[in-house]
N, C-alpha and C positions, 0 to 999 in steps of 0.2 A: 810487535813491527819494523819493520823495515822505512828507511828515511824516507823512499817514496814513497809509500802507505801517508806515515804522516803528509807528508806536502799536500795529498790527494784529502787528506782529514781536514788539511789548514783552511782549503781554501777553501774546500764541502759550508764549514764552521765559517767561513766569510760570508759567502751566501747567501744563509737564506738566516744573517744578519742582515743582510743589506737587503734585502725585500723586506723588511722590517722601513728601513730606513726612508729607501725607493714610496714607499705605501702612500697611497692618493696624488700620482705625480697632476691627473690631467687639475683639478686645480691648478694648477700654475700652470695651464698647459697656454701656449703665447709668451712667456717670463722669459725665456734661458738665452743664454748667447748661445751664438755657433750657431743653431739650428739645422747648418745643412752636415755636421758634423755625424752625421745623421742619416744621410742621404745614401744611402748603399747605394752599393758601383760591381762589376763584372756581372756577366751575364749566363756565367757559372753557376754559381750558387744563389742566384735569383733567380731561375727557371724553376729549385725547387722550392722558393715561397723565401728565398733566408732561411731555411730549419736548416742545415746539415753543414754548424759548426764545430760537432764534434771529430769530425776526420776530412777537413777541409784541409787540403796542403798548393802549396808555391805562392806567389803573387795572388792570387784574390783573400789567401788567409789574412790581407796583413790590415784589411776591412772587416774579416768575419770572425778571428782569429787570428790572434800574430803567432800560435805557439809551431803551425802547420807550416808556416815559409822553410822550417830546416826540415820538413817532414818529404818534398821536393828532392828527386836525386839528380838532379843540375848541379852543374857546378856555376850556374849561372842564367839566368831569365830573363825574362822582360814581358814586357804589356800595357797595352791599353784599351782604354773600352770608353764608349761615349754610351752615353742613357739622355735621349727625350722623355725631358722634365716636366710640371705641370707650370701651366699657366705662358709659354714659351721659350721657355731657358730649357737650357740644357745642362749637363756635366759631363768635364771630360775628367778622365786617369789616367794620371804613368805611372810605371812602375818598375824596380830593377830592381837582384838581388845578387850576391853570390855569395856559394858554401865555400869554407877558409878551415877545411877538417876541424879537426876536435875543439876547437874555439864555436862553431855553429856557426848558421849563414848572414849580413845585413844584407836590411835590406833601405832603399830611398823612395819616396813616393808623391805624388804631388798633386793634387782634388782642386776643381776648380769650377762653382758653380756659376755659366752666362747666367745673368740675369736680364742681360742686355739693356736698350739705351733706354733713361728715361729725360720727358719734358721738362723744365724748369716752370711753373708756375707758381706765381703769388695771388695774393689777395688783391692787388691791382691789376692782374695780369693775368687771369683767369687762364687764359687760351693757351700760352707760352710767352717764356718772355726770346723763346731763341734760344735757348742755354739747353744742354743735352750733360744730362751725369756719364757715364754708362761705373756703374757700381765692381767692385771688385769685390769676390769671395774667394778665398783660396787654403789650403792646410799642406804642408808643407811636412812627410812624418819620416824617421828617422826610428826603422824598424830592428832590435837584434829575435834571433828566435836559437831554441838547441833540442837536442832532441839528448833527454838525458839517460833511455835507452831506446830499443824498437818498438819501445809504448808508449814513452812518455816524451813530454816535447812541454816545454815554458816559449814563451815569446816577451816580449815587451816593445810598444810602438808612444813614441814620442815625439808628439805632434807639434807645430808654430799653426796658429790659427791668426790670420788677416782679413777682416773685414773694413768693407770704406767707400766712398760715397762721396761725392760732392768735397766738401771742407771737412769731415767728416772721419777720422776710424777706431776700429779698438784691436787691440792683439792681445792676445793671449799664450798659454801655453799647456795641452794636457796629455795626456799615460791613460794605455789601455796595457793591460794586461791579461794574461790569458793561460790554461790550461787544456793539453788533454790528453786524453788516455786511454791509450789503444787495447781491446780484445779483455774491456771488461772482464772477471769472475773466472775471466782465464778461456772465456769463450771468446770465436773467430770472429772476430767481425762486430764485435758491439763495442763503439766505445761511447766517452763522456768526454762535453768537452763542457770549459768555464771560462767568462768573459766577465771583465768588466773594462767599461770602456769609460772612456768624459772625465778623467777624474781629473780634477786640477784644479783655481781658484778662479773667481767669479772673472767677469770680464767689462771697463769701462771705456763707452764711448772719450773720442778728442777728440781736438777740434776747431779753429777760425771759427766753425758756423754756431761752436758751445756759448761766444760772445749775443750779447743784442744789447740797442743802443735801452737807455729806459731814465728820464727822474726819478731822482731816488727824492721822495716831499721835506725830508729832513734835511737838508744839503741843497746849496741854493749856489754850485758851481753849473748847474745844468747836466746838460742830454750827457751822459756816457754811455760809459761800455759796462757791463757787470755782464757776468758768464754764469749760467744756470749749471748747478748741480745736478751729471747725468746719474741718472741709481746706474749701484755698476746689479749685475742679473748673470746671476751658474751658466755653468755649462749641463750641458741634458746627459748626467751622469747616466749610466744605465748598467744591468747586470743579463747573460742571459747564461740560460745552465740545457745544455742539449745533449740528447739522444742518437743514437744512427749504429744503424744493423745491415750488417751487406751479404748480401744470400749466396755466392751462385751457383749454377743451376749444371754446364761446365764447363770446360775448360772455356769457353767465350763468350758467355751469354751469366749475368748478372744483377742481378736489381739489390738498388737500394732505399730502406726505410728514413728519416729520416722525422727526427721532433722538435722542439725547440721551445724556450720561454724567456719570453724578454719584457723583463722590469724594469721603469727610468721616470723620473724624479721629473719629467716633463707631458708626460703624457698616459694613456690607455697600457694599458699592458697588452701583451700579442703573443697568442700560441700560435706555431708557425709547424705544418707540416708537411713533407715531401714527399716522391718517389722518383726517383729516379733508371733508367732500363738501359746500360751499357751492354753494348756487340765486340767483343776482345778490343777491348777499351779506345773506342778509336772513334764510334758512332752511339748516340749517347742521346734519350727523353726525355726531361723532366719533365714535371707537373709536380707543383705545389698552391698551400693554401691557406691564409693569413686568418686568425682571428678573435675579435677585441668582443668578450666579450659583456667588457663593462661601456660600450658606445651603442646612441642612440639616434635617432633622427634626429634630433636638436644639436649632439654635439655627434657625429662619426666622425670615424678612420674612414679615409677617403680611400688609401687601400686597403680594402676588407673586402679579401676579395682569391678569387683564383690568380697563379701562376704559369706559365708555358712555356720550354725552351727548349732547347734541342742545340747542338755543337757537336766538330766533329776532329780530329785528328789525323794528320795526317805522316804521323811517323814510321807507320806500316806502310804509307807509298812510299814520301820521299826520306825517307832513314829524318828527316831532323823534326825536329820534334815541336810543332808545330798545330795551333787548333785557334778551332774561330767558335764559335758560339755567340749565341742569340735567344732572349728571352724578351715575353711578351709581359706586359700587365695595369688589366686595366683601370681606370679608378672613375671615380663619385667625379660627375660635374666637369670634369675634366676628358680631355684628349687625352686615350693610353700612351704609357708609353713604354716603348722600342729600348734594349739595350743592348750594341754590339757589343763584342769581347776580340782579340788580338793576344793571346801566348804562343812564347816562343824560350826553346830554353837552346842550351847547346850544352 
């Protein structure tokens, strides 16, 4: 057995053990820290419902499967993505990377969740004090990806997480690790992907807002400030396993079928399916579906639905590897999400 096959078996063994570890996540819904880590980015793969983790490439792969970053053939890439999220929130994402020969690829990313302004209210002033809070939720990531062979790649993300609003904030670190194995079983176009995401320690809020003024009945010193002990919360760790198959009808027409299973310690498990049609690697039509069989009307998954997307690459026209992508994501109880992405390679 080759070292690469052993590596694949190790990933698979860890994957099946993690399914048991992350089981029952819906019982802990709403208790995880840094929930913004799970908000997907990029229109290209959101158009197929996030199912295409087995053959992702380029800067989108930083989120979906970091092993795919080095599969991109450009010397350098840049990406910007904007998503209109739920409840008037917006998600912005910027990433760059470069290839360094046999060493592999290094990438840098910045993800910012814009919640908007929140009016400060108190018990004495329920209509507002006139003060306004501007929460900050962001993730800064450093990515390393390397193709071990023309078929196998590994990748690692290191993320710095920060959440803050008013006089309180929390910081933490997380890791993502991914593997892609292309042409599985020597079948051209059949790919496997495995990703562990958001691995790390717990996060805890700190700051001046954790201090309250109170009287200690056992003391005679009068009112004084006491610090509230804020609970620590775990990160929303996640395991994803995906398969995809790309079939070429001729030199210009191709279809990619993809599927993925997402298991996490935060909410319901997801099954994702996607279909992408490409013409000459220039024009793309996409569709996807996300299914959460454990969700109910009392505890719904608001994203359990179809997705649609399209993209256009201008390389054949301009010579520059420039692509624009769009994804439409319907949401229960909220306005639909619209995602736009711009990728450029040099």
